[in-house]
N, C-alpha and C positions, 0 to 999 in steps of 0.2 A: 692385336693382330701379328700375324705369324710373321710378318716383315715389319712391326713396329718397333723392332730395336734392329740395328745392325748384325747380324747374326754372323759369329765368327768363333773358330776354336781355337785357342791359345794356352799358353801354360802360363802359371800364373803361381805366385806364392801368397797363400792367403792365411791370415793368421784369426783363429776363432776360439774365443775360451781360451787363449793364451799357448795353442798348438800350431805350429807352422807346416805345410808340406806343400810339394808341388803338385800341381792337379790340373787337369784339363777342365776348363769352364765354357758352355755355350751359351754364349752372350754375356755380355759384361753383366755383374750384380748390380740389381736396381733397388735405390734408396726409398722410404716411404715418400709420398707427395700429399699435397692437401687434399686430393683429390680420389685418392686412393691408397690402401693399407698392403702393405707388402705382407706375405705369410711364408714362414721357411717351414716346409717340411721336408723330411728325413725320406728316404726310399732302400729299398733292396729289393733287385730286381734280377730274374734270371732270362731277361730279353737279351738278344744280341744286339749290337750298336748296327743301325741299319743306314743313317745317313746326318753324317757329321755337320752338315750346314743347316739344317733344319731343327729348332729345338721342338716342334712338335712330331717331327718326325725320327728324332735321334736313337729313341729304340724300336724296334721292329717287332715281330713274332717269332722268330727263329729262337731255338734254345740256345741259352750259354751257361757260363759261370756265372755265380752270382756277383753282382757288382753292387757297390753303396755309393750313396750320394745326397744331396741337397737341393730338392728343387725350391724355387722362388714363385709364389703366385701371388698377384696383384688382384685385391678385392675392392671394387668401388664402392665411395662414402656413400652412395644409395643404394646399396645392395639391397636386395629384398631377401629375407631369410627363405631359406628353403630355395632360391633359384639357383641357377647357374648360369647365369648371362651371358650369352653369346650374340652375334651380329646375326639380324634376322632380314631378311628380303624384305617383308612387307612393311618395315621398317628403313627400305631403304639403307640398310646397313651392310654394305659389304666388305667390310675390314674390320678387325678390331679395335677398340678405343678403351683404354684403362681408364677412362672417365665413366665407362657404362658398362663394361664386360669384365669378367673372371677372366685372366689371362697368364698361363705359362710365360713367365718371363726369363727363366734360368734354369740350366742344370748344370752341378758342381758335382764331379766325381773324385772319390777319396780313396783310397789305401784301405782295407778292412781295420787294421789299428786306429791309423787315424780317425775314420768313420766312428768307430766306438767311443773313442775319446770325446770328441764331440757331441756323440751323442750323450753320454755321460754329464757332458758340462751343461749342456740343456736341460738334462732333467735336474739337475743341482740347481739352476735357477728358479724352477717352477717353485709355487706355495708347498706343495705337498710331495715333491718327489714323484710326479704323474707320468705316465707314460702309454700312450693309445697307437695301438695297431690295426691299421685297416688292411681287409684283404677282398679286393674288388670281384666282380662276376665276368660272365662271358660279354663278350661282345665289348671289351671298352680296351682303348690303346694306353699307352704308357701316360701319355699328356691328360688322359680322359680322367685316370687315375689320380694324376696329383692336382687335377683342379676340383674334381670330385671332394678329395681328403682335404682341400684347404678350405672349401667351403663350407663341410661339415664343422670342422673344428672352430672357425669363425663364426658359424651362426651356435654352434655350440658353446661358446666362450670358454674353450678349453684352455687353459692354464699351462700345461705340459708339454713335453714333447710329443710332435705327432709324426706317426711314421705309417708309410704304405708299400707291402709287398706287393710289386707288380708281377705277376705271372704272363707267361708269352700266350695271352688271348691273341685273336686275329684280328679283334673289333670291327668283326664283319657279321652282319644277320646271319649268311651263309655259310659261315665256320663253326657252327654249333658242335657238330661232332670232334672235328679237330681240336675245337676248346676243350671238349671232354678228354682225350686225348693228353693234352697238355698239361689239364689242371691234375690230372692223375700223377704226371710226371714230376711235377713239383714239389709235392708235397712233400718228399723228402728235404728238400731247400728250406722249406718252412719249416719244417721242426727243427733243422740246423741252427735256421735263424734265429726263433723263438729261443733257443737253449742258451745262443749267443746273447739274446736282449737280456734276459734273466740274468746271466753272469755277469754281463758288462757295463750294464746301463746305470747301475745303483739305484735304477726305480725300484719304488717301493708299492708302489700303486701300478698295476698293469692291465687296461682295459682292452680286449678283442674285440672287434666288429667285422663281421663277414656278411659280403652279399651274393646271394644267389647261389652261382656257380662255385665261388670262392669259397661257401660254407662246406664242398666237399673237401678241399685241401685243409683247412682252417681246424675243422672238427678232427679229423683222422691226426693230424699230426699234435693238435691239443692231448689227444689220445694217448699217442705215443709217448708225448714229452712227460706227461704225469706217472703213466708206466714207469719211466725209465728214472725221472726225478720227481717222485709225491712230493721233495721238500719243497719243490717251488709252486705247491697251490696258494702258499700264504702269500706270495706276491699278484697273482692275478687276481683281480678282484671283482671283476665283471665278464662275462663273454655272454656277447651279442649276437644273437643269429636273424638275420633281417632278408626275409622270402628265399629261404634254404631252399636250392633245387637239388634236393638228395632225396633218393627212393625213400618213401615215409617209413616202408616197413623196415627197411635196413637201418633208417634211422633209429627206429624204437627199439629192435632188435640189439642191434650191435654197436651203435654210437653213444648214446643217451645214456645206455647203462654206465658205460666206461667214465663218460665225461661229470656225472654226478657223482662218482664216486670220491672226487676232488674237494667237494663241500662249498665249489664257487659258484656262487648265484648265474643262472643261465635264462638267459629272455631268450624266447624266440617270437618274433614277428609276421604274422599269415593272412593272408586275405584270398577271398574266394573271388575277386575282380583281378587278379592278378594274370594279364593276358599271356606273357612271356611263360610262366608256369604251368598253364593251360598248354601251350602247345608241347613243351617238356614233357607235359603227362601223355599227349599224344604220341609224341616221337618214342618213348619209352612204353609203348604196349599198354598204354590207360593206367598206369600203376600211379597212385599219389604222389604229390610231392612235398615234403615236409613243412615247405611253404603254405601249401593250401590252407584253404577254410573252408567254411560250412561242415558238411558231413564227413570229408576227410581231414577235419583239424586235429592235429597232434597235441592230445592231452598226455601230459606224464608227471608222475612224482618228482620233483627235483629241476623242474622246468615250467618256467612261467611264461605260458602260451597267449600271446594279447594277438586279438581278432581285428585288425586295422580295417576291415573290408569299409566300413563308415568313411573312412578319411581318405581314400583312393579317390583324386580327382586328376591325376597327372595323365601324362599320354603313356599308353600301355598299364598304368598303375603298378608298376613295377618297382620305382626306385622310392616309394613314399617313404622310406626311413631317411630319406635326405631331403625332402621336397615339401613334405605336408607337417605345418607346424605342429598339429598335437603330437605327431610321432617325435617331433625335434624337441618338443618341451618334456614327454614321457622319458626320450633318452638323458636330454639335460639332468632330469630329477634322478636319474640311475648315476650318472656318474659325479654329480657335483654330490648328491644328498645318499647314495645309496639305498635308495629309499626302494622298499618292494610294492609290487603292483597293489596288494590290498591298501597300501597308503597313497596312492599318486593318484592327483584329482585327473577329473577325465574319463577314468574306467569304471567300465560296471562288472561285478565278480557276476561269474556264469556257472551254476552247478551244472556239472556234466553227469552220464553215467559212470563214466571212469575216470573222475577229477572235478578240479575247478579249475576254469581259464577265465581271461577278461576280456572285456570288449569295447573300442572305442565308442562312447556316447556320439550320437548325432548331432 
């Protein structure tokens, strides 16, 4: 619950991986409990601080310089894979309970140099020096992004450092056009952050995942990064584009051809039942989105396109990449085993006029 812990802002000296510094902390760090597990997730954000007294409202939707830190998110022991457990009124749950819900417990901020030392330390204690970066989509708050990242890495049993980049989405359904402006603004910041991560984290295997509108910033940033630093391509092992809300024609003409030059495997998940992308298509004069399936499915050399239409059962069918077991299992095999679509169980190969794609079996 937002008030589960007494929320305070204080300055403390924290020692993590042998490095100490004075940092502001929102709520006191929380230890594991027999009924829940704490997941530490690194973050970078160009959101401005909005409410220092509320961990859920700490960062808002205004633009700011990039700040860095670590969030703690608790996952209940009886967590269901794919679920982002929250209080529900029909169960008469009116506040968060760490025994039942996925809860953002704390936010710790660090100066940039200290942050990357901590990130480097976390990468160093993973089995293969792995690091995952997640960029969220439209209508997502900072706290939403923190909880989703923790849920994903927990469900994926990801052993490396988990990082999310939170750009200033308003977290409101009716702020779509405002989010479009901000995701374009944030692109340069994400490019700089990716460069810092490659140079300063000592990660040997970097995995990139973007969702929805977040793909606009990540794909462009990735292209910019590889143009200026082609030697970085060996560090990025996989790029996963989930339900990309990008103009499909722009993606095919301008973005994908540049991305595939790095020879990094690219996986694109699409669905014909994705309601937010259907709305986006209407907002954009009927032009298909890169995350559409059906007759608008994007099939390109160098991109493994997966039609996830058959697995969509969630609300709006837009977050299937993190909510549906078949997709979570598919991503698990990408991250843990570097398996290509032709070798992953549950997928059927489909011959299309312009190439090959894969589809989840019913």
